[in-house]
Every structure is written in structure tokens, then in C-alpha cells.
LOROTI-21230 format. One record per residue (C-alpha): residue number from 1; y, x, z. Coordinates in Angstrom, 2 decimals. Layout:
<atoms>
<atom><k>NUM</k><v>Y</v><u>X</u><w>Z</w></atom>
...
</atoms>
This chain:
<atoms>
<atom><k>1</k><v>-9.06</v><u>-32.87</u><w>24.13</w></atom>
<atom><k>2</k><v>-4.89</v><u>-32.88</u><w>23.11</w></atom>
<atom><k>3</k><v>-3.67</v><u>-33.41</u><w>19.20</w></atom>
<atom><k>4</k><v>-2.44</v><u>-29.67</u><w>19.34</w></atom>
<atom><k>5</k><v>-5.78</v><u>-28.68</u><w>20.44</w></atom>
<atom><k>6</k><v>-7.03</v><u>-30.24</u><w>17.67</w></atom>
<atom><k>7</k><v>-5.12</v><u>-29.16</u><w>14.98</w></atom>
<atom><k>8</k><v>-5.99</v><u>-25.50</u><w>16.22</w></atom>
<atom><k>9</k><v>-9.22</v><u>-26.05</u><w>16.38</w></atom>
<atom><k>10</k><v>-9.13</v><u>-27.14</u><w>12.62</w></atom>
<atom><k>11</k><v>-7.25</v><u>-24.53</u><w>11.61</w></atom>
<atom><k>12</k><v>-9.63</v><u>-21.92</u><w>12.48</w></atom>
<atom><k>13</k><v>-12.66</v><u>-24.08</u><w>11.73</w></atom>
<atom><k>14</k><v>-14.86</v><u>-21.04</u><w>9.53</w></atom>
<atom><k>15</k><v>-12.80</v><u>-17.62</u><w>10.96</w></atom>
<atom><k>16</k><v>-13.50</v><u>-16.06</u><w>13.86</w></atom>
<atom><k>17</k><v>-10.23</v><u>-15.50</u><w>15.96</w></atom>
<atom><k>18</k><v>-7.79</v><u>-12.59</u><w>13.89</w></atom>
<atom><k>19</k><v>-6.67</v><u>-9.70</u><w>15.27</w></atom>
<atom><k>20</k><v>-4.71</v><u>-7.37</u><w>13.30</w></atom>
<atom><k>21</k><v>-4.75</v><u>-4.72</u><w>15.47</w></atom>
<atom><k>22</k><v>-8.62</v><u>-5.08</u><w>16.14</w></atom>
<atom><k>23</k><v>-9.44</v><u>-5.13</u><w>12.47</w></atom>
<atom><k>24</k><v>-7.30</v><u>-1.84</u><w>12.12</w></atom>
<atom><k>25</k><v>-8.45</v><u>0.59</u><w>14.72</w></atom>
<atom><k>26</k><v>-12.24</v><u>-0.90</u><w>13.35</w></atom>
<atom><k>27</k><v>-12.13</v><u>-0.06</u><w>10.03</w></atom>
<atom><k>28</k><v>-10.52</v><u>3.30</u><w>10.58</w></atom>
<atom><k>29</k><v>-12.95</v><u>4.12</u><w>12.76</w></atom>
<atom><k>30</k><v>-15.88</v><u>3.74</u><w>10.09</w></atom>
<atom><k>31</k><v>-13.22</v><u>4.85</u><w>7.17</w></atom>
<atom><k>32</k><v>-13.22</v><u>8.25</u><w>5.62</w></atom>
<atom><k>33</k><v>-9.72</v><u>9.52</u><w>5.47</w></atom>
<atom><k>34</k><v>-7.12</v><u>11.52</u><w>7.17</w></atom>
<atom><k>35</k><v>-4.45</v><u>10.39</u><w>10.38</w></atom>
<atom><k>36</k><v>-2.04</v><u>12.75</u><w>9.32</w></atom>
<atom><k>37</k><v>0.47</v><u>11.58</u><w>12.51</w></atom>
<atom><k>38</k><v>3.37</v><u>12.99</u><w>11.06</w></atom>
<atom><k>39</k><v>6.66</v><u>12.97</u><w>13.62</w></atom>
<atom><k>40</k><v>9.87</v><u>11.82</u><w>12.58</w></atom>
<atom><k>41</k><v>12.78</v><u>13.29</u><w>13.27</w></atom>
<atom><k>42</k><v>16.17</v><u>12.80</u><w>12.92</w></atom>
<atom><k>43</k><v>18.22</v><u>11.66</u><w>9.13</w></atom>
<atom><k>44</k><v>13.98</v><u>11.09</u><w>7.83</w></atom>
<atom><k>45</k><v>13.90</v><u>9.46</u><w>4.46</w></atom>
<atom><k>46</k><v>11.02</v><u>7.38</u><w>3.09</w></atom>
<atom><k>47</k><v>10.29</v><u>5.73</u><w>0.08</w></atom>
<atom><k>48</k><v>7.91</v><u>3.76</u><w>-0.65</w></atom>
<atom><k>49</k><v>6.38</v><u>3.72</u><w>-4.09</w></atom>
<atom><k>50</k><v>4.07</v><u>1.70</u><w>-6.86</w></atom>
<atom><k>51</k><v>3.68</v><u>-1.60</u><w>-8.17</w></atom>
<atom><k>52</k><v>3.97</v><u>-5.12</u><w>-7.59</w></atom>
<atom><k>53</k><v>2.17</v><u>-4.98</u><w>-3.67</w></atom>
<atom><k>54</k><v>5.25</v><u>-2.53</u><w>-3.21</w></atom>
<atom><k>55</k><v>8.60</v><u>-3.39</u><w>-5.25</w></atom>
<atom><k>56</k><v>7.44</v><u>-7.21</u><w>-3.79</w></atom>
<atom><k>57</k><v>10.27</v><u>-8.81</u><w>-5.06</w></atom>
<atom><k>58</k><v>13.50</v><u>-6.11</u><w>-3.94</w></atom>
<atom><k>59</k><v>16.30</v><u>-6.46</u><w>-5.18</w></atom>
<atom><k>60</k><v>17.11</v><u>-3.57</u><w>-7.43</w></atom>
<atom><k>61</k><v>21.27</v><u>-4.30</u><w>-7.61</w></atom>
<atom><k>62</k><v>20.96</v><u>-2.79</u><w>-3.84</w></atom>
<atom><k>63</k><v>18.40</v><u>-0.07</u><w>-4.29</w></atom>
<atom><k>64</k><v>20.62</v><u>2.59</u><w>-4.03</w></atom>
<atom><k>65</k><v>21.34</v><u>1.24</u><w>0.00</w></atom>
<atom><k>66</k><v>18.66</v><u>2.75</u><w>2.61</w></atom>
<atom><k>67</k><v>17.46</v><u>0.11</u><w>4.65</w></atom>
<atom><k>68</k><v>18.82</v><u>-3.38</u><w>3.58</w></atom>
<atom><k>69</k><v>15.34</v><u>-5.82</u><w>3.81</w></atom>
<atom><k>70</k><v>16.57</v><u>-7.56</u><w>-0.01</w></atom>
<atom><k>71</k><v>15.50</v><u>-3.68</u><w>-0.89</w></atom>
<atom><k>72</k><v>12.95</v><u>-3.69</u><w>0.56</w></atom>
<atom><k>73</k><v>11.79</v><u>-6.26</u><w>-0.14</w></atom>
<atom><k>74</k><v>9.24</v><u>-8.66</u><w>1.11</w></atom>
<atom><k>75</k><v>6.31</v><u>-6.57</u><w>1.68</w></atom>
<atom><k>76</k><v>4.10</v><u>-3.68</u><w>3.53</w></atom>
<atom><k>77</k><v>7.47</v><u>-1.19</u><w>2.77</w></atom>
<atom><k>78</k><v>9.51</v><u>-4.29</u><w>4.51</w></atom>
<atom><k>79</k><v>7.23</v><u>-4.71</u><w>7.76</w></atom>
<atom><k>80</k><v>6.38</v><u>-1.35</u><w>8.42</w></atom>
<atom><k>81</k><v>9.81</v><u>-0.35</u><w>7.96</w></atom>
<atom><k>82</k><v>11.13</v><u>-3.39</u><w>10.08</w></atom>
<atom><k>83</k><v>8.47</v><u>-1.96</u><w>13.11</w></atom>
<atom><k>84</k><v>10.24</v><u>1.93</u><w>12.17</w></atom>
<atom><k>85</k><v>13.95</v><u>0.53</u><w>12.31</w></atom>
<atom><k>86</k><v>13.57</v><u>-1.27</u><w>15.62</w></atom>
<atom><k>87</k><v>11.07</v><u>1.86</u><w>17.63</w></atom>
<atom><k>88</k><v>13.09</v><u>4.30</u><w>16.65</w></atom>
<atom><k>89</k><v>16.49</v><u>3.46</u><w>16.21</w></atom>
<atom><k>90</k><v>17.72</v><u>6.96</u><w>17.42</w></atom>
<atom><k>91</k><v>16.13</v><u>9.04</u><w>14.13</w></atom>
<atom><k>92</k><v>18.69</v><u>7.23</u><w>11.52</w></atom>
<atom><k>93</k><v>16.16</v><u>6.88</u><w>9.06</w></atom>
<atom><k>94</k><v>16.51</v><u>6.41</u><w>5.81</w></atom>
<atom><k>95</k><v>14.53</v><u>3.76</u><w>3.94</w></atom>
<atom><k>96</k><v>13.22</v><u>3.18</u><w>0.83</w></atom>
<atom><k>97</k><v>12.00</v><u>0.36</u><w>-2.03</w></atom>
<atom><k>98</k><v>11.51</v><u>1.83</u><w>-5.58</w></atom>
<atom><k>99</k><v>7.89</v><u>-0.20</u><w>-6.42</w></atom>
<atom><k>100</k><v>8.02</v><u>-1.52</u><w>-9.82</w></atom>
<atom><k>101</k><v>5.96</v><u>-4.51</u><w>-10.74</w></atom>
<atom><k>102</k><v>3.29</v><u>-3.86</u><w>-13.83</w></atom>
<atom><k>103</k><v>3.37</v><u>-0.13</u><w>-12.87</w></atom>
<atom><k>104</k><v>0.45</v><u>2.26</u><w>-13.78</w></atom>
<atom><k>105</k><v>0.79</v><u>5.87</u><w>-12.99</w></atom>
<atom><k>106</k><v>2.62</v><u>6.92</u><w>-15.92</w></atom>
<atom><k>107</k><v>5.36</v><u>4.65</u><w>-15.76</w></atom>
<atom><k>108</k><v>5.77</v><u>6.25</u><w>-12.42</w></atom>
<atom><k>109</k><v>6.16</v><u>9.38</u><w>-13.66</w></atom>
<atom><k>110</k><v>8.53</v><u>8.30</u><w>-16.46</w></atom>
<atom><k>111</k><v>10.78</v><u>7.20</u><w>-14.03</w></atom>
<atom><k>112</k><v>10.40</v><u>9.87</u><w>-11.45</w></atom>
<atom><k>113</k><v>13.30</v><u>12.14</u><w>-11.51</w></atom>
<atom><k>114</k><v>15.50</v><u>9.18</u><w>-10.79</w></atom>
<atom><k>115</k><v>13.62</v><u>7.02</u><w>-8.86</w></atom>
<atom><k>116</k><v>11.79</v><u>10.05</u><w>-6.53</w></atom>
<atom><k>117</k><v>13.27</v><u>13.43</u><w>-6.87</w></atom>
<atom><k>118</k><v>16.33</v><u>12.54</u><w>-6.70</w></atom>
<atom><k>119</k><v>16.33</v><u>11.05</u><w>-3.71</w></atom>
<atom><k>120</k><v>14.69</v><u>13.88</u><w>-1.55</w></atom>
<atom><k>121</k><v>12.35</v><u>12.35</u><w>0.81</w></atom>
<atom><k>122</k><v>10.44</v><u>13.84</u><w>3.43</w></atom>
<atom><k>123</k><v>7.18</v><u>10.97</u><w>3.46</w></atom>
<atom><k>124</k><v>6.45</v><u>9.61</u><w>0.50</w></atom>
<atom><k>125</k><v>3.57</v><u>7.04</u><w>-0.17</w></atom>
<atom><k>126</k><v>2.72</v><u>5.97</u><w>-2.80</w></atom>
<atom><k>127</k><v>0.28</v><u>2.93</u><w>-3.51</w></atom>
<atom><k>128</k><v>-0.41</v><u>2.50</u><w>-7.53</w></atom>
<atom><k>129</k><v>-4.24</v><u>2.34</u><w>-9.26</w></atom>
<atom><k>130</k><v>-4.87</v><u>-1.67</u><w>-9.67</w></atom>
<atom><k>131</k><v>-2.76</v><u>-2.50</u><w>-13.22</w></atom>
<atom><k>132</k><v>-4.60</v><u>1.39</u><w>-14.61</w></atom>
<atom><k>133</k><v>-7.26</v><u>-1.20</u><w>-13.82</w></atom>
<atom><k>134</k><v>-6.50</v><u>-4.77</u><w>-14.37</w></atom>
<atom><k>135</k><v>-3.89</v><u>-3.90</u><w>-17.77</w></atom>
<atom><k>136</k><v>-7.48</v><u>-2.31</u><w>-19.27</w></atom>
<atom><k>137</k><v>-9.62</v><u>-5.82</u><w>-18.51</w></atom>
<atom><k>138</k><v>-6.73</v><u>-8.02</u><w>-20.27</w></atom>
<atom><k>139</k><v>-6.51</v><u>-5.09</u><w>-22.68</w></atom>
<atom><k>140</k><v>-2.70</v><u>-4.97</u><w>-22.40</w></atom>
<atom><k>141</k><v>-3.64</v><u>-1.48</u><w>-22.02</w></atom>
<atom><k>142</k><v>-6.18</v><u>1.18</u><w>-23.25</w></atom>
<atom><k>143</k><v>-6.00</v><u>3.86</u><w>-20.66</w></atom>
<atom><k>144</k><v>-9.04</v><u>5.35</u><w>-18.75</w></atom>
<atom><k>145</k><v>-10.00</v><u>6.30</u><w>-15.53</w></atom>
<atom><k>146</k><v>-9.68</v><u>10.14</u><w>-16.91</w></atom>
<atom><k>147</k><v>-6.17</v><u>9.65</u><w>-17.91</w></atom>
<atom><k>148</k><v>-5.32</v><u>7.42</u><w>-14.46</w></atom>
<atom><k>149</k><v>-7.30</v><u>10.72</u><w>-13.00</w></atom>
<atom><k>150</k><v>-5.51</v><u>13.68</u><w>-14.74</w></atom>
<atom><k>151</k><v>-1.37</v><u>11.25</u><w>-14.61</w></atom>
<atom><k>152</k><v>-1.52</v><u>10.86</u><w>-10.67</w></atom>
<atom><k>153</k><v>-2.73</v><u>14.78</u><w>-10.02</w></atom>
<atom><k>154</k><v>0.29</v><u>16.06</u><w>-12.15</w></atom>
<atom><k>155</k><v>2.18</v><u>13.80</u><w>-10.80</w></atom>
<atom><k>156</k><v>1.43</v><u>14.25</u><w>-6.73</w></atom>
<atom><k>157</k><v>1.77</v><u>17.82</u><w>-8.27</w></atom>
<atom><k>158</k><v>4.81</v><u>17.38</u><w>-9.14</w></atom>
<atom><k>159</k><v>6.14</v><u>15.89</u><w>-6.14</w></atom>
<atom><k>160</k><v>4.78</v><u>18.46</u><w>-3.74</w></atom>
<atom><k>161</k><v>6.44</v><u>21.10</u><w>-5.87</w></atom>
<atom><k>162</k><v>9.62</v><u>19.59</u><w>-7.00</w></atom>
<atom><k>163</k><v>10.38</v><u>18.03</u><w>-3.22</w></atom>
<atom><k>164</k><v>9.21</v><u>21.40</u><w>-1.13</w></atom>
<atom><k>165</k><v>8.28</v><u>20.03</u><w>1.94</w></atom>
<atom><k>166</k><v>7.38</v><u>16.35</u><w>1.24</w></atom>
<atom><k>167</k><v>4.70</v><u>14.69</u><w>3.49</w></atom>
<atom><k>168</k><v>2.69</v><u>12.41</u><w>0.81</w></atom>
<atom><k>169</k><v>0.53</v><u>9.99</u><w>1.23</w></atom>
<atom><k>170</k><v>-1.94</v><u>8.35</u><w>-0.67</w></atom>
<atom><k>171</k><v>-2.44</v><u>4.77</u><w>-0.43</w></atom>
<atom><k>172</k><v>-6.20</v><u>3.78</u><w>-1.80</w></atom>
<atom><k>173</k><v>-5.94</v><u>0.89</u><w>-4.13</w></atom>
<atom><k>174</k><v>-7.98</v><u>-2.09</u><w>-3.21</w></atom>
<atom><k>175</k><v>-9.07</v><u>-5.49</u><w>-5.02</w></atom>
<atom><k>176</k><v>-10.13</v><u>-8.76</u><w>-1.49</w></atom>
<atom><k>177</k><v>-13.20</v><u>-9.96</u><w>-2.60</w></atom>
<atom><k>178</k><v>-13.21</v><u>-12.68</u><w>-3.45</w></atom>
<atom><k>179</k><v>-10.24</v><u>-13.92</u><w>-4.25</w></atom>
<atom><k>180</k><v>-9.17</v><u>-16.04</u><w>-8.33</w></atom>
<atom><k>181</k><v>-7.80</v><u>-13.29</u><w>-10.46</w></atom>
<atom><k>182</k><v>-11.60</v><u>-11.24</u><w>-9.95</w></atom>
<atom><k>183</k><v>-14.55</v><u>-12.46</u><w>-11.72</w></atom>
<atom><k>184</k><v>-17.92</v><u>-10.90</u><w>-10.31</w></atom>
<atom><k>185</k><v>-17.82</v><u>-6.82</u><w>-12.91</w></atom>
<atom><k>186</k><v>-14.23</v><u>-5.62</u><w>-10.24</w></atom>
<atom><k>187</k><v>-15.33</v><u>-4.78</u><w>-7.93</w></atom>
<atom><k>188</k><v>-18.25</v><u>-2.14</u><w>-9.68</w></atom>
<atom><k>189</k><v>-15.50</v><u>-1.25</u><w>-12.49</w></atom>
<atom><k>190</k><v>-12.81</v><u>-0.43</u><w>-10.01</w></atom>
<atom><k>191</k><v>-14.60</v><u>1.90</u><w>-7.64</w></atom>
<atom><k>192</k><v>-14.90</v><u>4.52</u><w>-9.22</w></atom>
<atom><k>193</k><v>-10.38</v><u>4.55</u><w>-9.30</w></atom>
<atom><k>194</k><v>-10.19</v><u>4.01</u><w>-5.42</w></atom>
<atom><k>195</k><v>-12.66</v><u>7.17</u><w>-5.61</w></atom>
<atom><k>196</k><v>-10.11</v><u>8.93</u><w>-7.56</w></atom>
<atom><k>197</k><v>-7.15</v><u>8.06</u><w>-4.90</w></atom>
<atom><k>198</k><v>-8.80</v><u>9.74</u><w>-2.38</w></atom>
<atom><k>199</k><v>-10.92</v><u>12.80</u><w>-4.29</w></atom>
<atom><k>200</k><v>-7.16</v><u>13.68</u><w>-4.61</w></atom>
<atom><k>201</k><v>-5.88</v><u>12.70</u><w>-1.22</w></atom>
<atom><k>202</k><v>-8.51</v><u>14.66</u><w>-0.14</w></atom>
<atom><k>203</k><v>-7.91</v><u>18.25</u><w>-2.99</w></atom>
<atom><k>204</k><v>-4.61</v><u>18.33</u><w>-2.54</w></atom>
<atom><k>205</k><v>-4.73</v><u>17.62</u><w>1.27</w></atom>
<atom><k>206</k><v>-2.72</v><u>14.59</u><w>1.36</w></atom>
<atom><k>207</k><v>-2.79</v><u>12.28</u><w>4.10</w></atom>
<atom><k>208</k><v>-5.19</v><u>8.95</u><w>2.28</w></atom>
<atom><k>209</k><v>-4.99</v><u>5.74</u><w>4.13</w></atom>
<atom><k>210</k><v>-7.66</v><u>3.22</u><w>3.25</w></atom>
<atom><k>211</k><v>-6.69</v><u>0.01</u><w>2.38</w></atom>
<atom><k>212</k><v>-9.78</v><u>-1.31</u><w>1.13</w></atom>
<atom><k>213</k><v>-11.91</v><u>-0.74</u><w>4.22</w></atom>
<atom><k>214</k><v>-8.82</v><u>-2.10</u><w>5.99</w></atom>
<atom><k>215</k><v>-9.05</v><u>-5.26</u><w>3.92</w></atom>
<atom><k>216</k><v>-13.08</v><u>-4.81</u><w>4.20</w></atom>
<atom><k>217</k><v>-12.67</v><u>-5.18</u><w>7.99</w></atom>
<atom><k>218</k><v>-10.47</v><u>-8.24</u><w>7.33</w></atom>
<atom><k>219</k><v>-12.78</v><u>-10.00</u><w>5.18</w></atom>
<atom><k>220</k><v>-15.13</v><u>-10.99</u><w>8.07</w></atom>
<atom><k>221</k><v>-12.57</v><u>-12.22</u><w>10.13</w></atom>
<atom><k>222</k><v>-10.79</v><u>-14.52</u><w>7.00</w></atom>
<atom><k>223</k><v>-11.93</v><u>-15.25</u><w>3.80</w></atom>
<atom><k>224</k><v>-10.04</v><u>-13.82</u><w>0.61</w></atom>
<atom><k>225</k><v>-7.47</v><u>-17.41</u><w>0.82</w></atom>
<atom><k>226</k><v>-6.17</v><u>-15.38</u><w>3.81</w></atom>
<atom><k>227</k><v>-5.28</v><u>-12.12</u><w>3.58</w></atom>
<atom><k>228</k><v>-4.69</v><u>-12.58</u><w>-0.45</w></atom>
<atom><k>229</k><v>-5.67</v><u>-15.98</u><w>-2.47</w></atom>
<atom><k>230</k><v>-5.92</v><u>-13.97</u><w>-6.36</w></atom>
<atom><k>231</k><v>-7.38</v><u>-11.02</u><w>-4.81</w></atom>
<atom><k>232</k><v>-4.98</v><u>-8.73</u><w>-5.67</w></atom>
<atom><k>233</k><v>-1.77</v><u>-9.42</u><w>-4.00</w></atom>
<atom><k>234</k><v>-1.51</v><u>-9.89</u><w>-0.13</w></atom>
<atom><k>235</k><v>-0.65</v><u>-13.01</u><w>1.71</w></atom>
<atom><k>236</k><v>1.54</v><u>-12.59</u><w>4.71</w></atom>
<atom><k>237</k><v>-1.10</v><u>-11.98</u><w>7.14</w></atom>
<atom><k>238</k><v>-2.58</v><u>-9.06</u><w>4.51</w></atom>
<atom><k>239</k><v>0.53</v><u>-7.45</u><w>4.18</w></atom>
<atom><k>240</k><v>1.24</v><u>-7.81</u><w>7.61</w></atom>
<atom><k>241</k><v>-2.20</v><u>-5.95</u><w>8.20</w></atom>
<atom><k>242</k><v>-1.21</v><u>-3.49</u><w>5.54</w></atom>
<atom><k>243</k><v>1.70</v><u>-2.18</u><w>6.78</w></atom>
<atom><k>244</k><v>0.05</v><u>-1.84</u><w>10.51</w></atom>
<atom><k>245</k><v>-2.66</v><u>-0.24</u><w>9.05</w></atom>
<atom><k>246</k><v>-0.30</v><u>2.57</u><w>6.91</w></atom>
<atom><k>247</k><v>2.01</v><u>2.89</u><w>10.21</w></atom>
<atom><k>248</k><v>-1.51</v><u>3.58</u><w>12.06</w></atom>
<atom><k>249</k><v>-2.98</v><u>6.36</u><w>10.42</w></atom>
<atom><k>250</k><v>0.86</v><u>7.42</u><w>8.75</w></atom>
<atom><k>251</k><v>2.07</v><u>7.79</u><w>12.01</w></atom>
</atoms>
């Protein structure tokens, strides 16, 4: 065995061969979700909204300039945007990221006029919920699952009413089991938040991206430290996994 093959095999010890397209395909074949398959039109505006998983270090000084790498951050919004801009250049898409780290649903609502309605997106993608739960565990927030559901429903209805024909994508909030920030109570306590997101998508007939199912499938191939070491924030591999799942469901 030569030196290169030795290190290659060592790196894969304890891991199955990882193929993100295969993981996404397997997860979506098992998950309950609604694939939109939207057809993009020339000049369409896409907006990614949410918390730190969407924000991912974006430069807010550049946020009014579409398609700029710094304003898209370094997360799944950037990876999905890069794919769209590379493969559908003729569409002249305008893609924005307005996620803000730490946000909960009520904080999205507080800035919705400026950071959503004003942009008039044709496709609006929202990933929110982890902080609505996590911050109750750290005693930094006293919200409830009921508040999360009410606030989220109101936000979605407002978006649909004020943005006319907008296509709304509800992304499932998720945790990556085995991550360092999680404890053994998270799976049971967080599940209702995931279910609320899915039920709202079904109730309002919106597109739903089942990120939890995708990460659960991914964990069969590699441990949490590969996809997102703290169990909340994806690694580069986890980010690519999210982007590919989002593209597969939405377009």
C-alpha cells in the first residue's frame, strides 16, 4: 500500500463512503415532504431568511447587493446560490441572504418589512426554530412551543398576503444527534418544534424541506463531528448537504 492510499484509508476508518447526492436521495425517498419543483423565471428574486445557520457570517454592509459572495455568508444559502447562478445564468436571478444569528420567530417579525416585504421575493425560504428552543434551555428566553407556532403561522400568513404570488419554502429546523451542544433530552424536547414547522407547511400548502431526515440519513455514513460538531451549526460538508437537499426539493 502506498503512502497516499494509507492516509486515504485511515481518514475513512469508522466511516462509510460519503456521497451527498445519494444521502439526499435516500432521505427524501423516506421523508414526508412536498417537493415544489418551481420553475425560475428571468429576474426572479430569491430570499433566504433565518438565524445563524442562514446568516453564517454574512457581511451586512453588503446586504443590499444581490449575488455578492460576502452578503450571502458561508452557509447553505451561499452554496445553493452558487449552484443556481452557475447553472441558470440566463435567468439573471437576484439572491439575498437576510438571516441574523440568534434570531427567533418574533425577531424575524420585528424586521420583516425591511428584510423581507421590501425585497419582494418571488421565492422566500425560511429556516427558523432552533433558537426558539435552545434559548429556553439556557434560560435566555421564556418562549413556548405555543408561541413559536402562533408567531410562525402569523409570519407565514403575513408573507403570503403581502407578497402576492410568493412561493414560500419552510425549512425544517434540525439537530445533528451526537453534537457537543446537545444533551440526551434534546431529541424529545425539540421534536415538537420540528413538527410545528411541518404542520404549518402542510396547513398553508407550502413547500417543506425535511432537513432532519436528511441529517439522520447522513449520520449513517459519518458521525456528527463530520456534519456539524456542535449538533446545531453544520460543517462545510453539512452545509453542502443542506444546499443539495434544498435544491432537490425546491427546484
